[in-house]
C-alpha positions as CSV (number, residue, x, y, z in Angstrom):
1,M,-26.5,38.9,1.5
2,A,-28.6,35.6,2.5
3,A,-27.2,33.9,-0.6
4,E,-24.0,34.3,0.4
5,I,-24.7,32.8,3.6
6,F,-26.2,29.4,2.2
7,R,-23.4,29.8,-0.3
8,S,-20.9,29.8,2.9
9,R,-22.9,26.9,4.8
10,A,-23.0,24.7,1.5
11,S,-19.0,24.7,0.9
12,K,-18.3,24.2,4.4
13,S,-20.9,21.3,4.3
14,I,-19.3,20.1,1.1
15,G,-15.3,20.5,2.9
16,R,-16.7,18.4,5.7
17,S,-18.0,15.7,3.7
18,Q,-15.3,15.7,1.7
19,V,-12.8,15.8,4.8
20,G,-14.8,12.6,5.9
21,L,-14.8,11.0,3.1
22,F,-10.6,10.9,3.1
23,F,-10.8,9.2,6.7
24,K,-13.4,7.2,5.9
25,G,-10.7,5.8,3.3
26,F,-8.0,6.2,6.0
27,V,-9.9,3.6,8.3
28,I,-10.7,1.2,5.3
29,G,-6.6,1.1,4.4
30,L,-6.4,0.6,7.9
31,M,-8.9,-2.6,7.7
32,V,-7.6,-4.1,4.8
33,A,-4.0,-3.9,5.9
34,V,-4.1,-5.1,9.2
35,P,-5.2,-8.7,8.9
36,V,-1.8,-10.6,8.4
37,G,-2.0,-12.6,5.5
38,P,1.0,-14.4,3.4
39,I,1.8,-10.7,1.6
40,G,2.2,-9.4,5.3
41,L,4.2,-12.1,6.3
42,L,6.5,-11.6,3.2
43,C,6.9,-8.0,4.6
44,V,7.6,-8.8,8.1
45,N,10.4,-11.2,6.7
46,R,11.7,-8.9,4.6
47,T,11.9,-6.5,7.5
48,L,13.7,-8.8,9.6
49,S,16.2,-10.3,7.0
50,R,16.4,-7.1,4.9
51,G,15.7,-4.1,7.1
52,R,13.4,-1.5,7.6
53,A,13.7,0.2,3.8
54,H,12.4,-3.0,2.1
55,G,9.9,-3.7,4.6
56,L,8.5,0.1,4.2
57,V,8.9,-0.3,0.2
58,S,7.1,-3.9,0.1
59,G,4.2,-2.3,2.3
60,L,4.3,0.5,0.3
61,G,3.8,-1.4,-3.0
62,V,0.9,-3.1,-1.1
63,A,-1.0,0.0,0.0
64,T,-0.6,1.0,-3.8
65,A,-2.5,-1.8,-5.1
66,D,-4.7,-1.6,-2.3
67,A,-5.5,2.4,-3.3
68,L,-5.8,1.3,-7.1
69,S,-8.4,-1.5,-6.5
70,A,-10.3,1.2,-4.0
71,G,-10.5,3.6,-6.7
72,I,-11.5,1.3,-9.1
73,V,-14.3,0.0,-7.6
74,A,-15.5,3.4,-6.1
75,L,-15.7,4.6,-9.6
76,G,-17.0,1.5,-11.0
77,L,-14.1,0.9,-13.7
78,T,-16.0,-2.2,-15.0
79,L,-13.2,-2.9,-17.5
80,V,-10.4,-3.3,-15.2
81,S,-12.5,-5.1,-13.0
82,T,-14.5,-7.4,-15.1
83,F,-10.8,-8.3,-16.8
84,L,-9.0,-9.1,-13.3
85,I,-11.9,-11.3,-12.1
86,A,-12.5,-13.0,-15.5
87,E,-9.0,-14.2,-15.7
88,Q,-8.7,-14.6,-11.9
89,L,-7.8,-18.1,-12.7
90,W,-4.4,-17.8,-14.6
91,L,-3.8,-14.9,-12.4
92,R,-4.2,-17.1,-9.1
93,L,-2.2,-19.7,-11.1
94,I,0.5,-17.2,-11.8
95,G,0.5,-15.4,-7.8
96,G,0.3,-18.8,-6.7
97,F,3.4,-19.8,-8.1
98,V,5.0,-17.1,-7.0
99,L,3.7,-17.4,-3.5
100,C,5.5,-20.8,-3.5
101,Y,8.8,-19.8,-4.9
102,V,8.9,-16.8,-2.3
103,G,8.6,-19.1,0.2
104,V,10.9,-22.1,-0.7
105,K,13.2,-19.3,-1.0
106,I,12.8,-17.5,2.1
107,F,13.0,-21.1,3.9
108,T,16.1,-21.8,2.1
109,T,18.1,-18.6,2.8
110,Q,20.2,-18.1,5.6
111,P,19.5,-14.8,7.4
112,S,22.5,-12.8,7.6
113,E,23.8,-11.3,11.3
114,Q,23.2,-7.7,9.9
115,S,20.4,-6.3,7.4
116,A,21.3,-6.0,4.0
117,P,22.2,-2.9,2.2
118,A,19.0,-1.1,0.5
119,K,19.8,-0.7,-3.2
120,E,18.0,0.8,-5.4
121,N,17.1,-1.9,-7.6
122,N,16.4,-4.3,-4.9
123,L,13.7,-1.5,-3.6
124,L,12.3,-1.6,-6.7
125,S,12.1,-5.0,-6.9
126,A,10.2,-5.7,-3.7
127,Y,8.0,-2.9,-4.4
128,A,6.8,-4.1,-7.4
129,S,6.3,-7.9,-6.7
130,T,4.1,-7.0,-3.3
131,F,2.1,-4.7,-6.0
132,F,1.7,-7.3,-8.4
133,L,0.9,-10.0,-5.7
134,T,-1.9,-7.6,-4.4
135,F,-3.2,-5.9,-7.6
136,T,-4.2,-9.4,-9.3
137,N,-5.7,-11.0,-6.7
138,P,-9.1,-10.4,-7.5
139,L,-9.8,-10.8,-3.7
140,T,-8.6,-7.5,-3.4
141,L,-11.0,-5.9,-5.1
142,L,-14.0,-8.1,-3.5
143,S,-13.1,-7.0,-0.4
144,F,-13.3,-3.3,-1.5
145,V,-16.6,-4.4,-2.8
146,A,-17.8,-5.7,0.6
147,I,-16.6,-3.3,2.7
148,Y,-18.5,-0.1,0.6
149,A,-21.7,-2.0,0.8
150,G,-21.1,-2.1,4.5
151,W,-19.4,1.1,5.2
152,G,-22.5,2.7,2.8
153,V,-19.9,4.1,0.2
154,E,-21.9,5.0,-3.1
155,D,-21.1,4.5,-6.7
156,M,-18.6,7.7,-7.6
157,A,-18.8,7.4,-11.1
158,G,-18.1,10.7,-12.5
159,H,-17.0,12.3,-9.1
160,Y,-13.4,12.3,-9.5
161,L,-12.6,14.4,-6.9
162,S,-14.5,12.3,-4.0
163,S,-13.0,8.9,-5.3
164,A,-9.7,10.6,-5.2
165,L,-9.8,11.5,-1.7
166,L,-11.3,8.2,-1.0
167,T,-8.2,6.7,-3.0
168,A,-5.8,8.7,-1.0
169,G,-7.4,8.2,2.3
170,V,-6.9,4.3,1.7
171,F,-3.5,4.8,0.3
172,C,-2.8,6.5,3.6
173,G,-4.1,4.6,6.0
174,S,-2.5,1.2,4.2
175,A,0.8,3.1,4.5
176,M,0.5,3.9,8.1
177,W,0.3,0.4,8.9
178,W,3.2,-0.6,6.9
179,L,5.0,2.3,8.4
180,L,4.3,1.4,11.8
181,L,5.1,-2.2,10.9
182,S,8.3,-2.0,9.7
183,S,9.6,0.7,12.1
184,G,9.1,-1.9,14.9
185,M,10.5,-4.6,13.6
186,P,13.8,-3.7,14.1
187,A,13.8,-3.7,17.6
188,V,12.1,-7.4,17.6
189,R,15.2,-8.5,15.7
190,M,17.5,-7.7,18.3
191,M,15.4,-10.1,20.5
192,F,16.3,-12.8,18.3
193,T,19.3,-14.9,18.2
194,H,20.8,-16.1,14.8
195,S,19.1,-19.4,15.0
196,G,16.0,-17.8,16.2
197,L,15.9,-15.9,13.2
198,R,16.9,-19.1,11.4
199,W,14.1,-20.8,12.7
200,M,11.5,-17.7,12.0
201,H,12.9,-17.5,8.1
202,R,12.1,-21.4,7.9
203,V,8.7,-20.5,9.7
204,S,7.4,-18.1,7.4
205,G,8.7,-19.1,4.3
206,A,6.8,-22.6,5.2
207,I,3.6,-20.8,5.8
208,I,4.1,-18.4,2.8
209,A,4.7,-21.6,0.3
210,G,1.7,-23.0,1.9
211,F,-0.4,-20.2,1.1
212,G,0.7,-20.6,-2.7
213,F,0.3,-24.2,-2.5
214,V,-3.5,-23.9,-1.3
215,V,-4.1,-21.6,-4.1
216,L,-2.6,-24.0,-6.8
217,L,-4.7,-26.9,-5.2
218,S,-7.5,-25.2,-5.4
219,L,-7.4,-24.7,-8.7
220,F,-6.3,-28.1,-9.5
221,Q,-9.5,-29.3,-8.0
222,R,-11.3,-26.8,-10.1
223,F,-9.7,-28.3,-13.3
224,R,-10.5,-32.0,-12.1
225,G,-14.0,-30.8,-11.2
């Protein structure tokens, strides 16, 4: 009888810790997603210019990359993380050029009066582009290393269920932010005239291209050094 009570209490304790791990991941996912960077501006721009579906799918690409990076760091998969960090020079070079291209394209594109229809191939491209830009950025991995250290998240090598719960929490937290953002943007779009949207295009495009230029400039200075 005593043994059964002990097992029952232990099972409840493990269950609570697993639920707590999921919610910890959820909060971490929100923390990582909320700060507005070039990818966030890209998602906002796509929501305003192409509609809610494009913005949400772009955000889900970011959330997937965040969750994958969170899982890699939690499991201590050094093969992948070492590769991404070792090849960060080329990855940042590609990412910098992509940001410059996307920013210039947004800057020179005239916004339409209505949101563009959401086609399957366009949605896939929107998802893949934000996933690539987020996952290939070594700072994504390093940010999770820092957050885990600050939050006391231990190495979960071999503990696949715990890692999966944490990763799922990160994805849900990040995805929740992008869902809220993409849902609210159409209301914001209605507040702007066509001229206002054109200026938003130019400002966001210039900022995104500026981020890419800064990345390329930092790499150029490293080559010179």
